[in-house]
C-alpha positions as CSV (number, residue, x, y, z in Angstrom):
1,M,-75.3,5.4,-117.9
2,P,-76.8,8.9,-117.4
3,Q,-75.0,11.3,-115.2
4,K,-76.7,12.5,-112.0
5,K,-77.4,16.2,-112.1
6,S,-76.0,18.1,-109.1
7,K,-77.9,20.8,-107.3
8,Y,-75.9,23.6,-105.7
9,E,-77.4,26.0,-103.2
10,A,-75.9,28.8,-101.2
11,E,-76.9,31.8,-99.2
12,I,-75.3,35.2,-99.5
13,D,-75.4,38.3,-97.4
14,A,-77.7,41.1,-98.4
15,L,-76.2,43.2,-101.1
16,P,-75.6,46.9,-100.3
17,S,-78.5,49.0,-101.5
18,N,-76.2,51.6,-103.1
19,K,-74.3,49.3,-105.4
20,I,-75.3,47.5,-108.6
21,F,-73.6,44.3,-109.8
22,I,-73.8,43.1,-113.4
23,N,-72.8,39.5,-114.0
24,I,-71.0,39.6,-117.4
25,N,-70.7,35.8,-117.4
26,K,-74.4,35.4,-117.9
27,M,-74.6,37.8,-120.8
28,E,-74.4,36.8,-124.5
29,K,-71.5,37.9,-126.6
30,G,-71.9,41.3,-128.3
31,D,-71.9,45.0,-127.8
32,Y,-73.8,46.6,-124.8
33,E,-74.8,50.1,-123.8
34,L,-75.3,50.9,-120.1
35,N,-77.4,54.0,-119.3
36,I,-77.6,55.3,-115.8
37,I,-80.7,57.4,-115.3
38,H,-81.9,59.4,-112.2
39,Q,-85.3,61.2,-112.2
40,N,-85.7,60.7,-116.0
41,K,-82.3,62.3,-116.7
42,L,-79.3,60.5,-118.2
43,I,-76.4,60.7,-115.8
44,T,-73.9,58.3,-117.4
45,K,-73.8,56.5,-120.7
46,T,-71.1,53.9,-121.3
47,T,-70.6,51.0,-123.8
48,F,-68.8,47.7,-123.4
49,K,-68.2,44.6,-125.5
50,K,-68.5,41.0,-124.3
51,K,-66.1,38.8,-126.3
């Protein structure tokens, strides 16, 4: 007998405009590089690995 698919729905408050959230759980495994740029100038460059 096929299982019934559940549908989940939720509302969240508006995210603050001065914060950025990265959901690592949705990313594939591997090495990543994060570049933060302001007015076409590199501010911060960091690397991380998803295992």
